[in-house]
N, CA, C and O atoms as a GROMACS GRO file, in nm:
protein
  260
    1MET      N    1   0.162   2.469  -0.049
    1MET     CA    2   0.262   2.419  -0.167
    1MET      C    3   0.254   2.517  -0.278
    1MET      O    4   0.154   2.580  -0.308
    2SER      N    5   0.375   2.524  -0.337
    2SER     CA    6   0.375   2.630  -0.462
    2SER      C    7   0.348   2.542  -0.587
    2SER      O    8   0.393   2.428  -0.604
    3SER      N    9   0.275   2.605  -0.665
    3SER     CA   10   0.262   2.540  -0.816
    3SER      C   11   0.368   2.459  -0.856
    3SER      O   12   0.343   2.345  -0.895
    4GLY      N   13   0.489   2.504  -0.852
    4GLY     CA   14   0.648   2.470  -0.910
    4GLY      C   15   0.660   2.334  -0.843
    4GLY      O   16   0.731   2.251  -0.901
    5LEU      N   17   0.590   2.295  -0.712
    5LEU     CA   18   0.624   2.184  -0.642
    5LEU      C   19   0.516   2.094  -0.708
    5LEU      O   20   0.557   1.981  -0.733
    6TRP      N   21   0.405   2.116  -0.737
    6TRP     CA   22   0.321   1.988  -0.776
    6TRP      C   23   0.347   2.001  -0.899
    6TRP      O   24   0.342   1.880  -0.923
    7ARG      N   25   0.376   2.057  -1.021
    7ARG     CA   26   0.453   2.043  -1.149
    7ARG      C   27   0.587   1.951  -1.133
    7ARG      O   28   0.609   1.861  -1.215
    8GLU      N   29   0.667   1.974  -1.034
    8GLU     CA   30   0.763   1.853  -1.026
    8GLU      C   31   0.729   1.745  -0.981
    8GLU      O   32   0.797   1.645  -1.004
    9LEU      N   33   0.600   1.741  -0.895
    9LEU     CA   34   0.531   1.600  -0.843
    9LEU      C   35   0.484   1.524  -0.951
    9LEU      O   36   0.513   1.406  -0.966
   10LEU      N   37   0.418   1.582  -1.019
   10LEU     CA   38   0.380   1.570  -1.177
   10LEU      C   39   0.444   1.511  -1.259
   10LEU      O   40   0.405   1.409  -1.316
   11ILE      N   41   0.585   1.584  -1.282
   11ILE     CA   42   0.655   1.516  -1.411
   11ILE      C   43   0.711   1.409  -1.334
   11ILE      O   44   0.708   1.310  -1.406
   12GLY      N   45   0.763   1.378  -1.218
   12GLY     CA   46   0.790   1.251  -1.141
   12GLY      C   47   0.745   1.152  -1.141
   12GLY      O   48   0.811   1.049  -1.154
   13PHE      N   49   0.609   1.154  -1.123
   13PHE     CA   50   0.504   1.094  -1.113
   13PHE      C   51   0.477   1.028  -1.290
   13PHE      O   52   0.447   0.909  -1.300
   14CYS      N   53   0.487   1.092  -1.387
   14CYS     CA   54   0.457   1.075  -1.508
   14CYS      C   55   0.622   1.012  -1.586
   14CYS      O   56   0.612   0.954  -1.694
   15LEU      N   57   0.727   1.025  -1.540
   15LEU     CA   58   0.878   0.940  -1.530
   15LEU      C   59   0.847   0.795  -1.476
   15LEU      O   60   0.888   0.696  -1.536
   16MET      N   61   0.769   0.786  -1.353
   16MET     CA   62   0.781   0.672  -1.275
   16MET      C   63   0.668   0.589  -1.380
   16MET      O   64   0.690   0.469  -1.394
   17LEU      N   65   0.547   0.648  -1.454
   17LEU     CA   66   0.466   0.526  -1.501
   17LEU      C   67   0.547   0.514  -1.672
   17LEU      O   68   0.518   0.415  -1.738
   18VAL      N   69   0.639   0.612  -1.730
   18VAL     CA   70   0.705   0.536  -1.833
   18VAL      C   71   0.762   0.419  -1.786
   18VAL      O   72   0.736   0.306  -1.827
   19LEU      N   73   0.889   0.468  -1.644
   19LEU     CA   74   0.965   0.343  -1.646
   19LEU      C   75   0.895   0.227  -1.580
   19LEU      O   76   0.945   0.115  -1.592
   20GLU      N   77   0.795   0.241  -1.518
   20GLU     CA   78   0.684   0.132  -1.508
   20GLU      C   79   0.649   0.045  -1.630
   20GLU      O   80   0.620  -0.074  -1.622
   21GLY      N   81   0.653   0.106  -1.729
   21GLY     CA   82   0.562   0.025  -1.845
   21GLY      C   83   0.676   0.001  -1.949
   21GLY      O   84   0.638  -0.021  -2.064
   22VAL      N   85   0.837   0.003  -1.921
   22VAL     CA   86   0.880  -0.040  -2.015
   22VAL      C   87   0.912  -0.168  -2.016
   22VAL      O   88   0.921  -0.226  -2.124
   23LEU      N   89   0.937  -0.237  -1.885
   23LEU     CA   90   0.967  -0.381  -1.899
   23LEU      C   91   0.856  -0.469  -1.918
   23LEU      O   92   0.873  -0.589  -1.941
   24PRO      N   93   0.694  -0.394  -1.907
   24PRO     CA   94   0.568  -0.503  -1.931
   24PRO      C   95   0.575  -0.457  -2.129
   24PRO      O   96   0.547  -0.539  -2.216
   25PHE      N   97   0.598  -0.378  -2.144
   25PHE     CA   98   0.621  -0.330  -2.312
   25PHE      C   99   0.718  -0.409  -2.373
   25PHE      O  100   0.696  -0.492  -2.461
   26LEU      N  101   0.800  -0.390  -2.336
   26LEU     CA  102   0.921  -0.483  -2.396
   26LEU      C  103   0.933  -0.686  -2.345
   26LEU      O  104   0.985  -0.785  -2.396
   27TYR      N  105   0.884  -0.668  -2.271
   27TYR     CA  106   0.921  -0.823  -2.214
   27TYR      C  107   0.803  -0.870  -2.128
   27TYR      O  108   0.804  -0.900  -2.008
   28PRO      N  109   0.693  -0.871  -2.222
   28PRO     CA  110   0.579  -0.941  -2.121
   28PRO      C  111   0.554  -1.072  -2.081
   28PRO      O  112   0.485  -1.096  -1.983
   29GLN      N  113   0.599  -1.148  -2.141
   29GLN     CA  114   0.579  -1.294  -2.045
   29GLN      C  115   0.693  -1.288  -1.950
   29GLN      O  116   0.665  -1.346  -1.846
   30ARG      N  117   0.791  -1.246  -1.952
   30ARG     CA  118   0.866  -1.194  -1.856
   30ARG      C  119   0.816  -1.122  -1.696
   30ARG      O  120   0.826  -1.164  -1.581
   31TRP      N  121   0.770  -1.019  -1.743
   31TRP     CA  122   0.730  -0.951  -1.629
   31TRP      C  123   0.590  -1.014  -1.598
   31TRP      O  124   0.535  -0.973  -1.496
   32ARG      N  125   0.530  -1.103  -1.670
   32ARG     CA  126   0.425  -1.197  -1.633
   32ARG      C  127   0.448  -1.282  -1.505
   32ARG      O  128   0.381  -1.293  -1.403
   33ARG      N  129   0.562  -1.336  -1.543
   33ARG     CA  130   0.620  -1.456  -1.440
   33ARG      C  131   0.694  -1.360  -1.305
   33ARG      O  132   0.703  -1.408  -1.192
   34MET      N  133   0.726  -1.265  -1.329
   34MET     CA  134   0.798  -1.194  -1.214
   34MET      C  135   0.657  -1.201  -1.156
   34MET      O  136   0.616  -1.284  -1.074
   35VAL      N  137   0.591  -1.102  -1.210
   35VAL     CA  138   0.481  -1.050  -1.099
   35VAL      C  139   0.412  -1.195  -1.018
   35VAL      O  140   0.361  -1.181  -0.906
   36GLN      N  141   0.414  -1.300  -1.070
   36GLN     CA  142   0.378  -1.439  -1.025
   36GLN      C  143   0.466  -1.474  -0.927
   36GLN      O  144   0.424  -1.518  -0.820
   37ARG      N  145   0.562  -1.462  -0.944
   37ARG     CA  146   0.692  -1.505  -0.831
   37ARG      C  147   0.671  -1.412  -0.739
   37ARG      O  148   0.684  -1.465  -0.629
   38LEU      N  149   0.633  -1.240  -0.724
   38LEU     CA  150   0.623  -1.159  -0.670
   38LEU      C  151   0.508  -1.228  -0.550
   38LEU      O  152   0.546  -1.235  -0.433
   39SER      N  153   0.405  -1.264  -0.579
   39SER     CA  154   0.249  -1.309  -0.520
   39SER      C  155   0.285  -1.421  -0.448
   39SER      O  156   0.192  -1.473  -0.386
   40LEU      N  157   0.433  -1.493  -0.434
   40LEU     CA  158   0.459  -1.584  -0.344
   40LEU      C  159   0.535  -1.506  -0.221
   40LEU      O  160   0.520  -1.534  -0.102
   41ILE      N  161   0.591  -1.438  -0.256
   41ILE     CA  162   0.648  -1.349  -0.134
   41ILE      C  163   0.581  -1.299  -0.038
   41ILE      O  164   0.499  -1.210  -0.061
   42ASN      N  165   0.609  -1.359   0.121
   42ASN     CA  166   0.548  -1.317   0.228
   42ASN      C  167   0.532  -1.103   0.220
   42ASN      O  168   0.594  -1.014   0.161
   43ASP      N  169   0.443  -1.108   0.293
   43ASP     CA  170   0.401  -0.958   0.328
   43ASP      C  171   0.541  -0.884   0.365
   43ASP      O  172   0.592  -0.782   0.318
   44VAL      N  173   0.584  -0.979   0.471
   44VAL     CA  174   0.715  -0.873   0.564
   44VAL      C  175   0.793  -0.837   0.468
   44VAL      O  176   0.837  -0.722   0.463
   45THR      N  177   0.832  -0.955   0.350
   45THR     CA  178   0.952  -0.895   0.292
   45THR      C  179   0.898  -0.822   0.194
   45THR      O  180   0.972  -0.742   0.136
   46LEU      N  181   0.806  -0.829   0.167
   46LEU     CA  182   0.765  -0.712   0.059
   46LEU      C  183   0.759  -0.545   0.135
   46LEU      O  184   0.811  -0.439   0.099
   47ARG      N  185   0.684  -0.574   0.236
   47ARG     CA  186   0.747  -0.426   0.318
   47ARG      C  187   0.882  -0.385   0.365
   47ARG      O  188   0.908  -0.269   0.398
   48ILE      N  189   0.974  -0.490   0.369
   48ILE     CA  190   1.099  -0.442   0.397
   48ILE      C  191   1.149  -0.424   0.264
   48ILE      O  192   1.251  -0.355   0.267
   49PHE      N  193   1.116  -0.461   0.142
   49PHE     CA  194   1.153  -0.448  -0.007
   49PHE      C  195   1.101  -0.296  -0.021
   49PHE      O  196   1.188  -0.214  -0.051
   50GLY      N  197   0.978  -0.252  -0.004
   50GLY     CA  198   0.921  -0.158  -0.036
   50GLY      C  199   1.010   0.003   0.078
   50GLY      O  200   1.048   0.113   0.038
   51LEU      N  201   1.014  -0.048   0.194
   51LEU     CA  202   1.099   0.036   0.284
   51LEU      C  203   1.212   0.083   0.201
   51LEU      O  204   1.210   0.190   0.140
   52LEU      N  205   1.354  -0.040   0.201
   52LEU     CA  206   1.436  -0.034   0.150
   52LEU      C  207   1.427   0.078   0.032
   52LEU      O  208   1.506   0.171   0.023
   53SER      N  209   1.310   0.053  -0.065
   53SER     CA  210   1.335   0.121  -0.206
   53SER      C  211   1.303   0.270  -0.160
   53SER      O  212   1.378   0.354  -0.210
   54MET      N  213   1.202   0.317  -0.074
   54MET     CA  214   1.171   0.429  -0.060
   54MET      C  215   1.311   0.512   0.049
   54MET      O  216   1.322   0.633   0.072
   55LEU      N  217   1.374   0.433   0.084
   55LEU     CA  218   1.493   0.498   0.207
   55LEU      C  219   1.582   0.545   0.060
   55LEU      O  220   1.623   0.658   0.037
   56ALA      N  221   1.601   0.409  -0.042
   56ALA     CA  222   1.697   0.460  -0.129
   56ALA      C  223   1.664   0.581  -0.246
   56ALA      O  224   1.749   0.630  -0.321
   57GLY      N  225   1.536   0.613  -0.242
   57GLY     CA  226   1.479   0.720  -0.315
   57GLY      C  227   1.504   0.830  -0.285
   57GLY      O  228   1.554   0.912  -0.361
   58VAL      N  229   1.463   0.856  -0.124
   58VAL     CA  230   1.500   0.954  -0.046
   58VAL      C  231   1.646   0.986  -0.006
   58VAL      O  232   1.668   1.093   0.051
   59ALA      N  233   1.720   0.924  -0.023
   59ALA     CA  234   1.875   0.909   0.002
   59ALA      C  235   1.934   0.992  -0.113
   59ALA      O  236   1.997   1.097  -0.112
   60LEU      N  237   1.877   0.880  -0.253
   60LEU     CA  238   1.924   0.993  -0.383
   60LEU      C  239   1.869   1.101  -0.386
   60LEU      O  240   1.937   1.195  -0.427
   61LEU      N  241   1.753   1.122  -0.351
   61LEU     CA  242   1.723   1.308  -0.395
   61LEU      C  243   1.745   1.362  -0.314
   61LEU      O  244   1.690   1.472  -0.323
   62TYR      N  245   1.837   1.342  -0.168
   62TYR     CA  246   1.865   1.415  -0.088
   62TYR      C  247   2.052   1.434  -0.156
   62TYR      O  248   2.114   1.537  -0.129
   63TRP      N  249   2.104   1.347  -0.223
   63TRP     CA  250   2.237   1.317  -0.261
   63TRP      C  251   2.249   1.415  -0.367
   63TRP      O  252   2.345   1.492  -0.371
   64ILE      N  253   2.147   1.417  -0.461
   64ILE     CA  254   2.127   1.484  -0.593
   64ILE      C  255   2.081   1.649  -0.550
   64ILE      O  256   2.108   1.739  -0.630
   65ASN      N  257   2.023   1.675  -0.445
   65ASN     CA  258   2.003   1.812  -0.443
   65ASN      C  259   2.104   1.851  -0.325
   65ASN      O  260   2.116   1.968  -0.290
   0.00000   0.00000   0.00000
């Protein structure tokens, strides 16, 4: 892999961290309640949600490029 690809992956990872930190920073109590509710969801449902999220991300990347 070229260094340009690694740089872009690192930028994407950094942006993900920024976006993931917005809700706990702005609404810590709401975020905590949401995480507690997520802990009640069964594994199969979480896996399906994760798969759909990954597929949506890949589709958006394909569409953008």
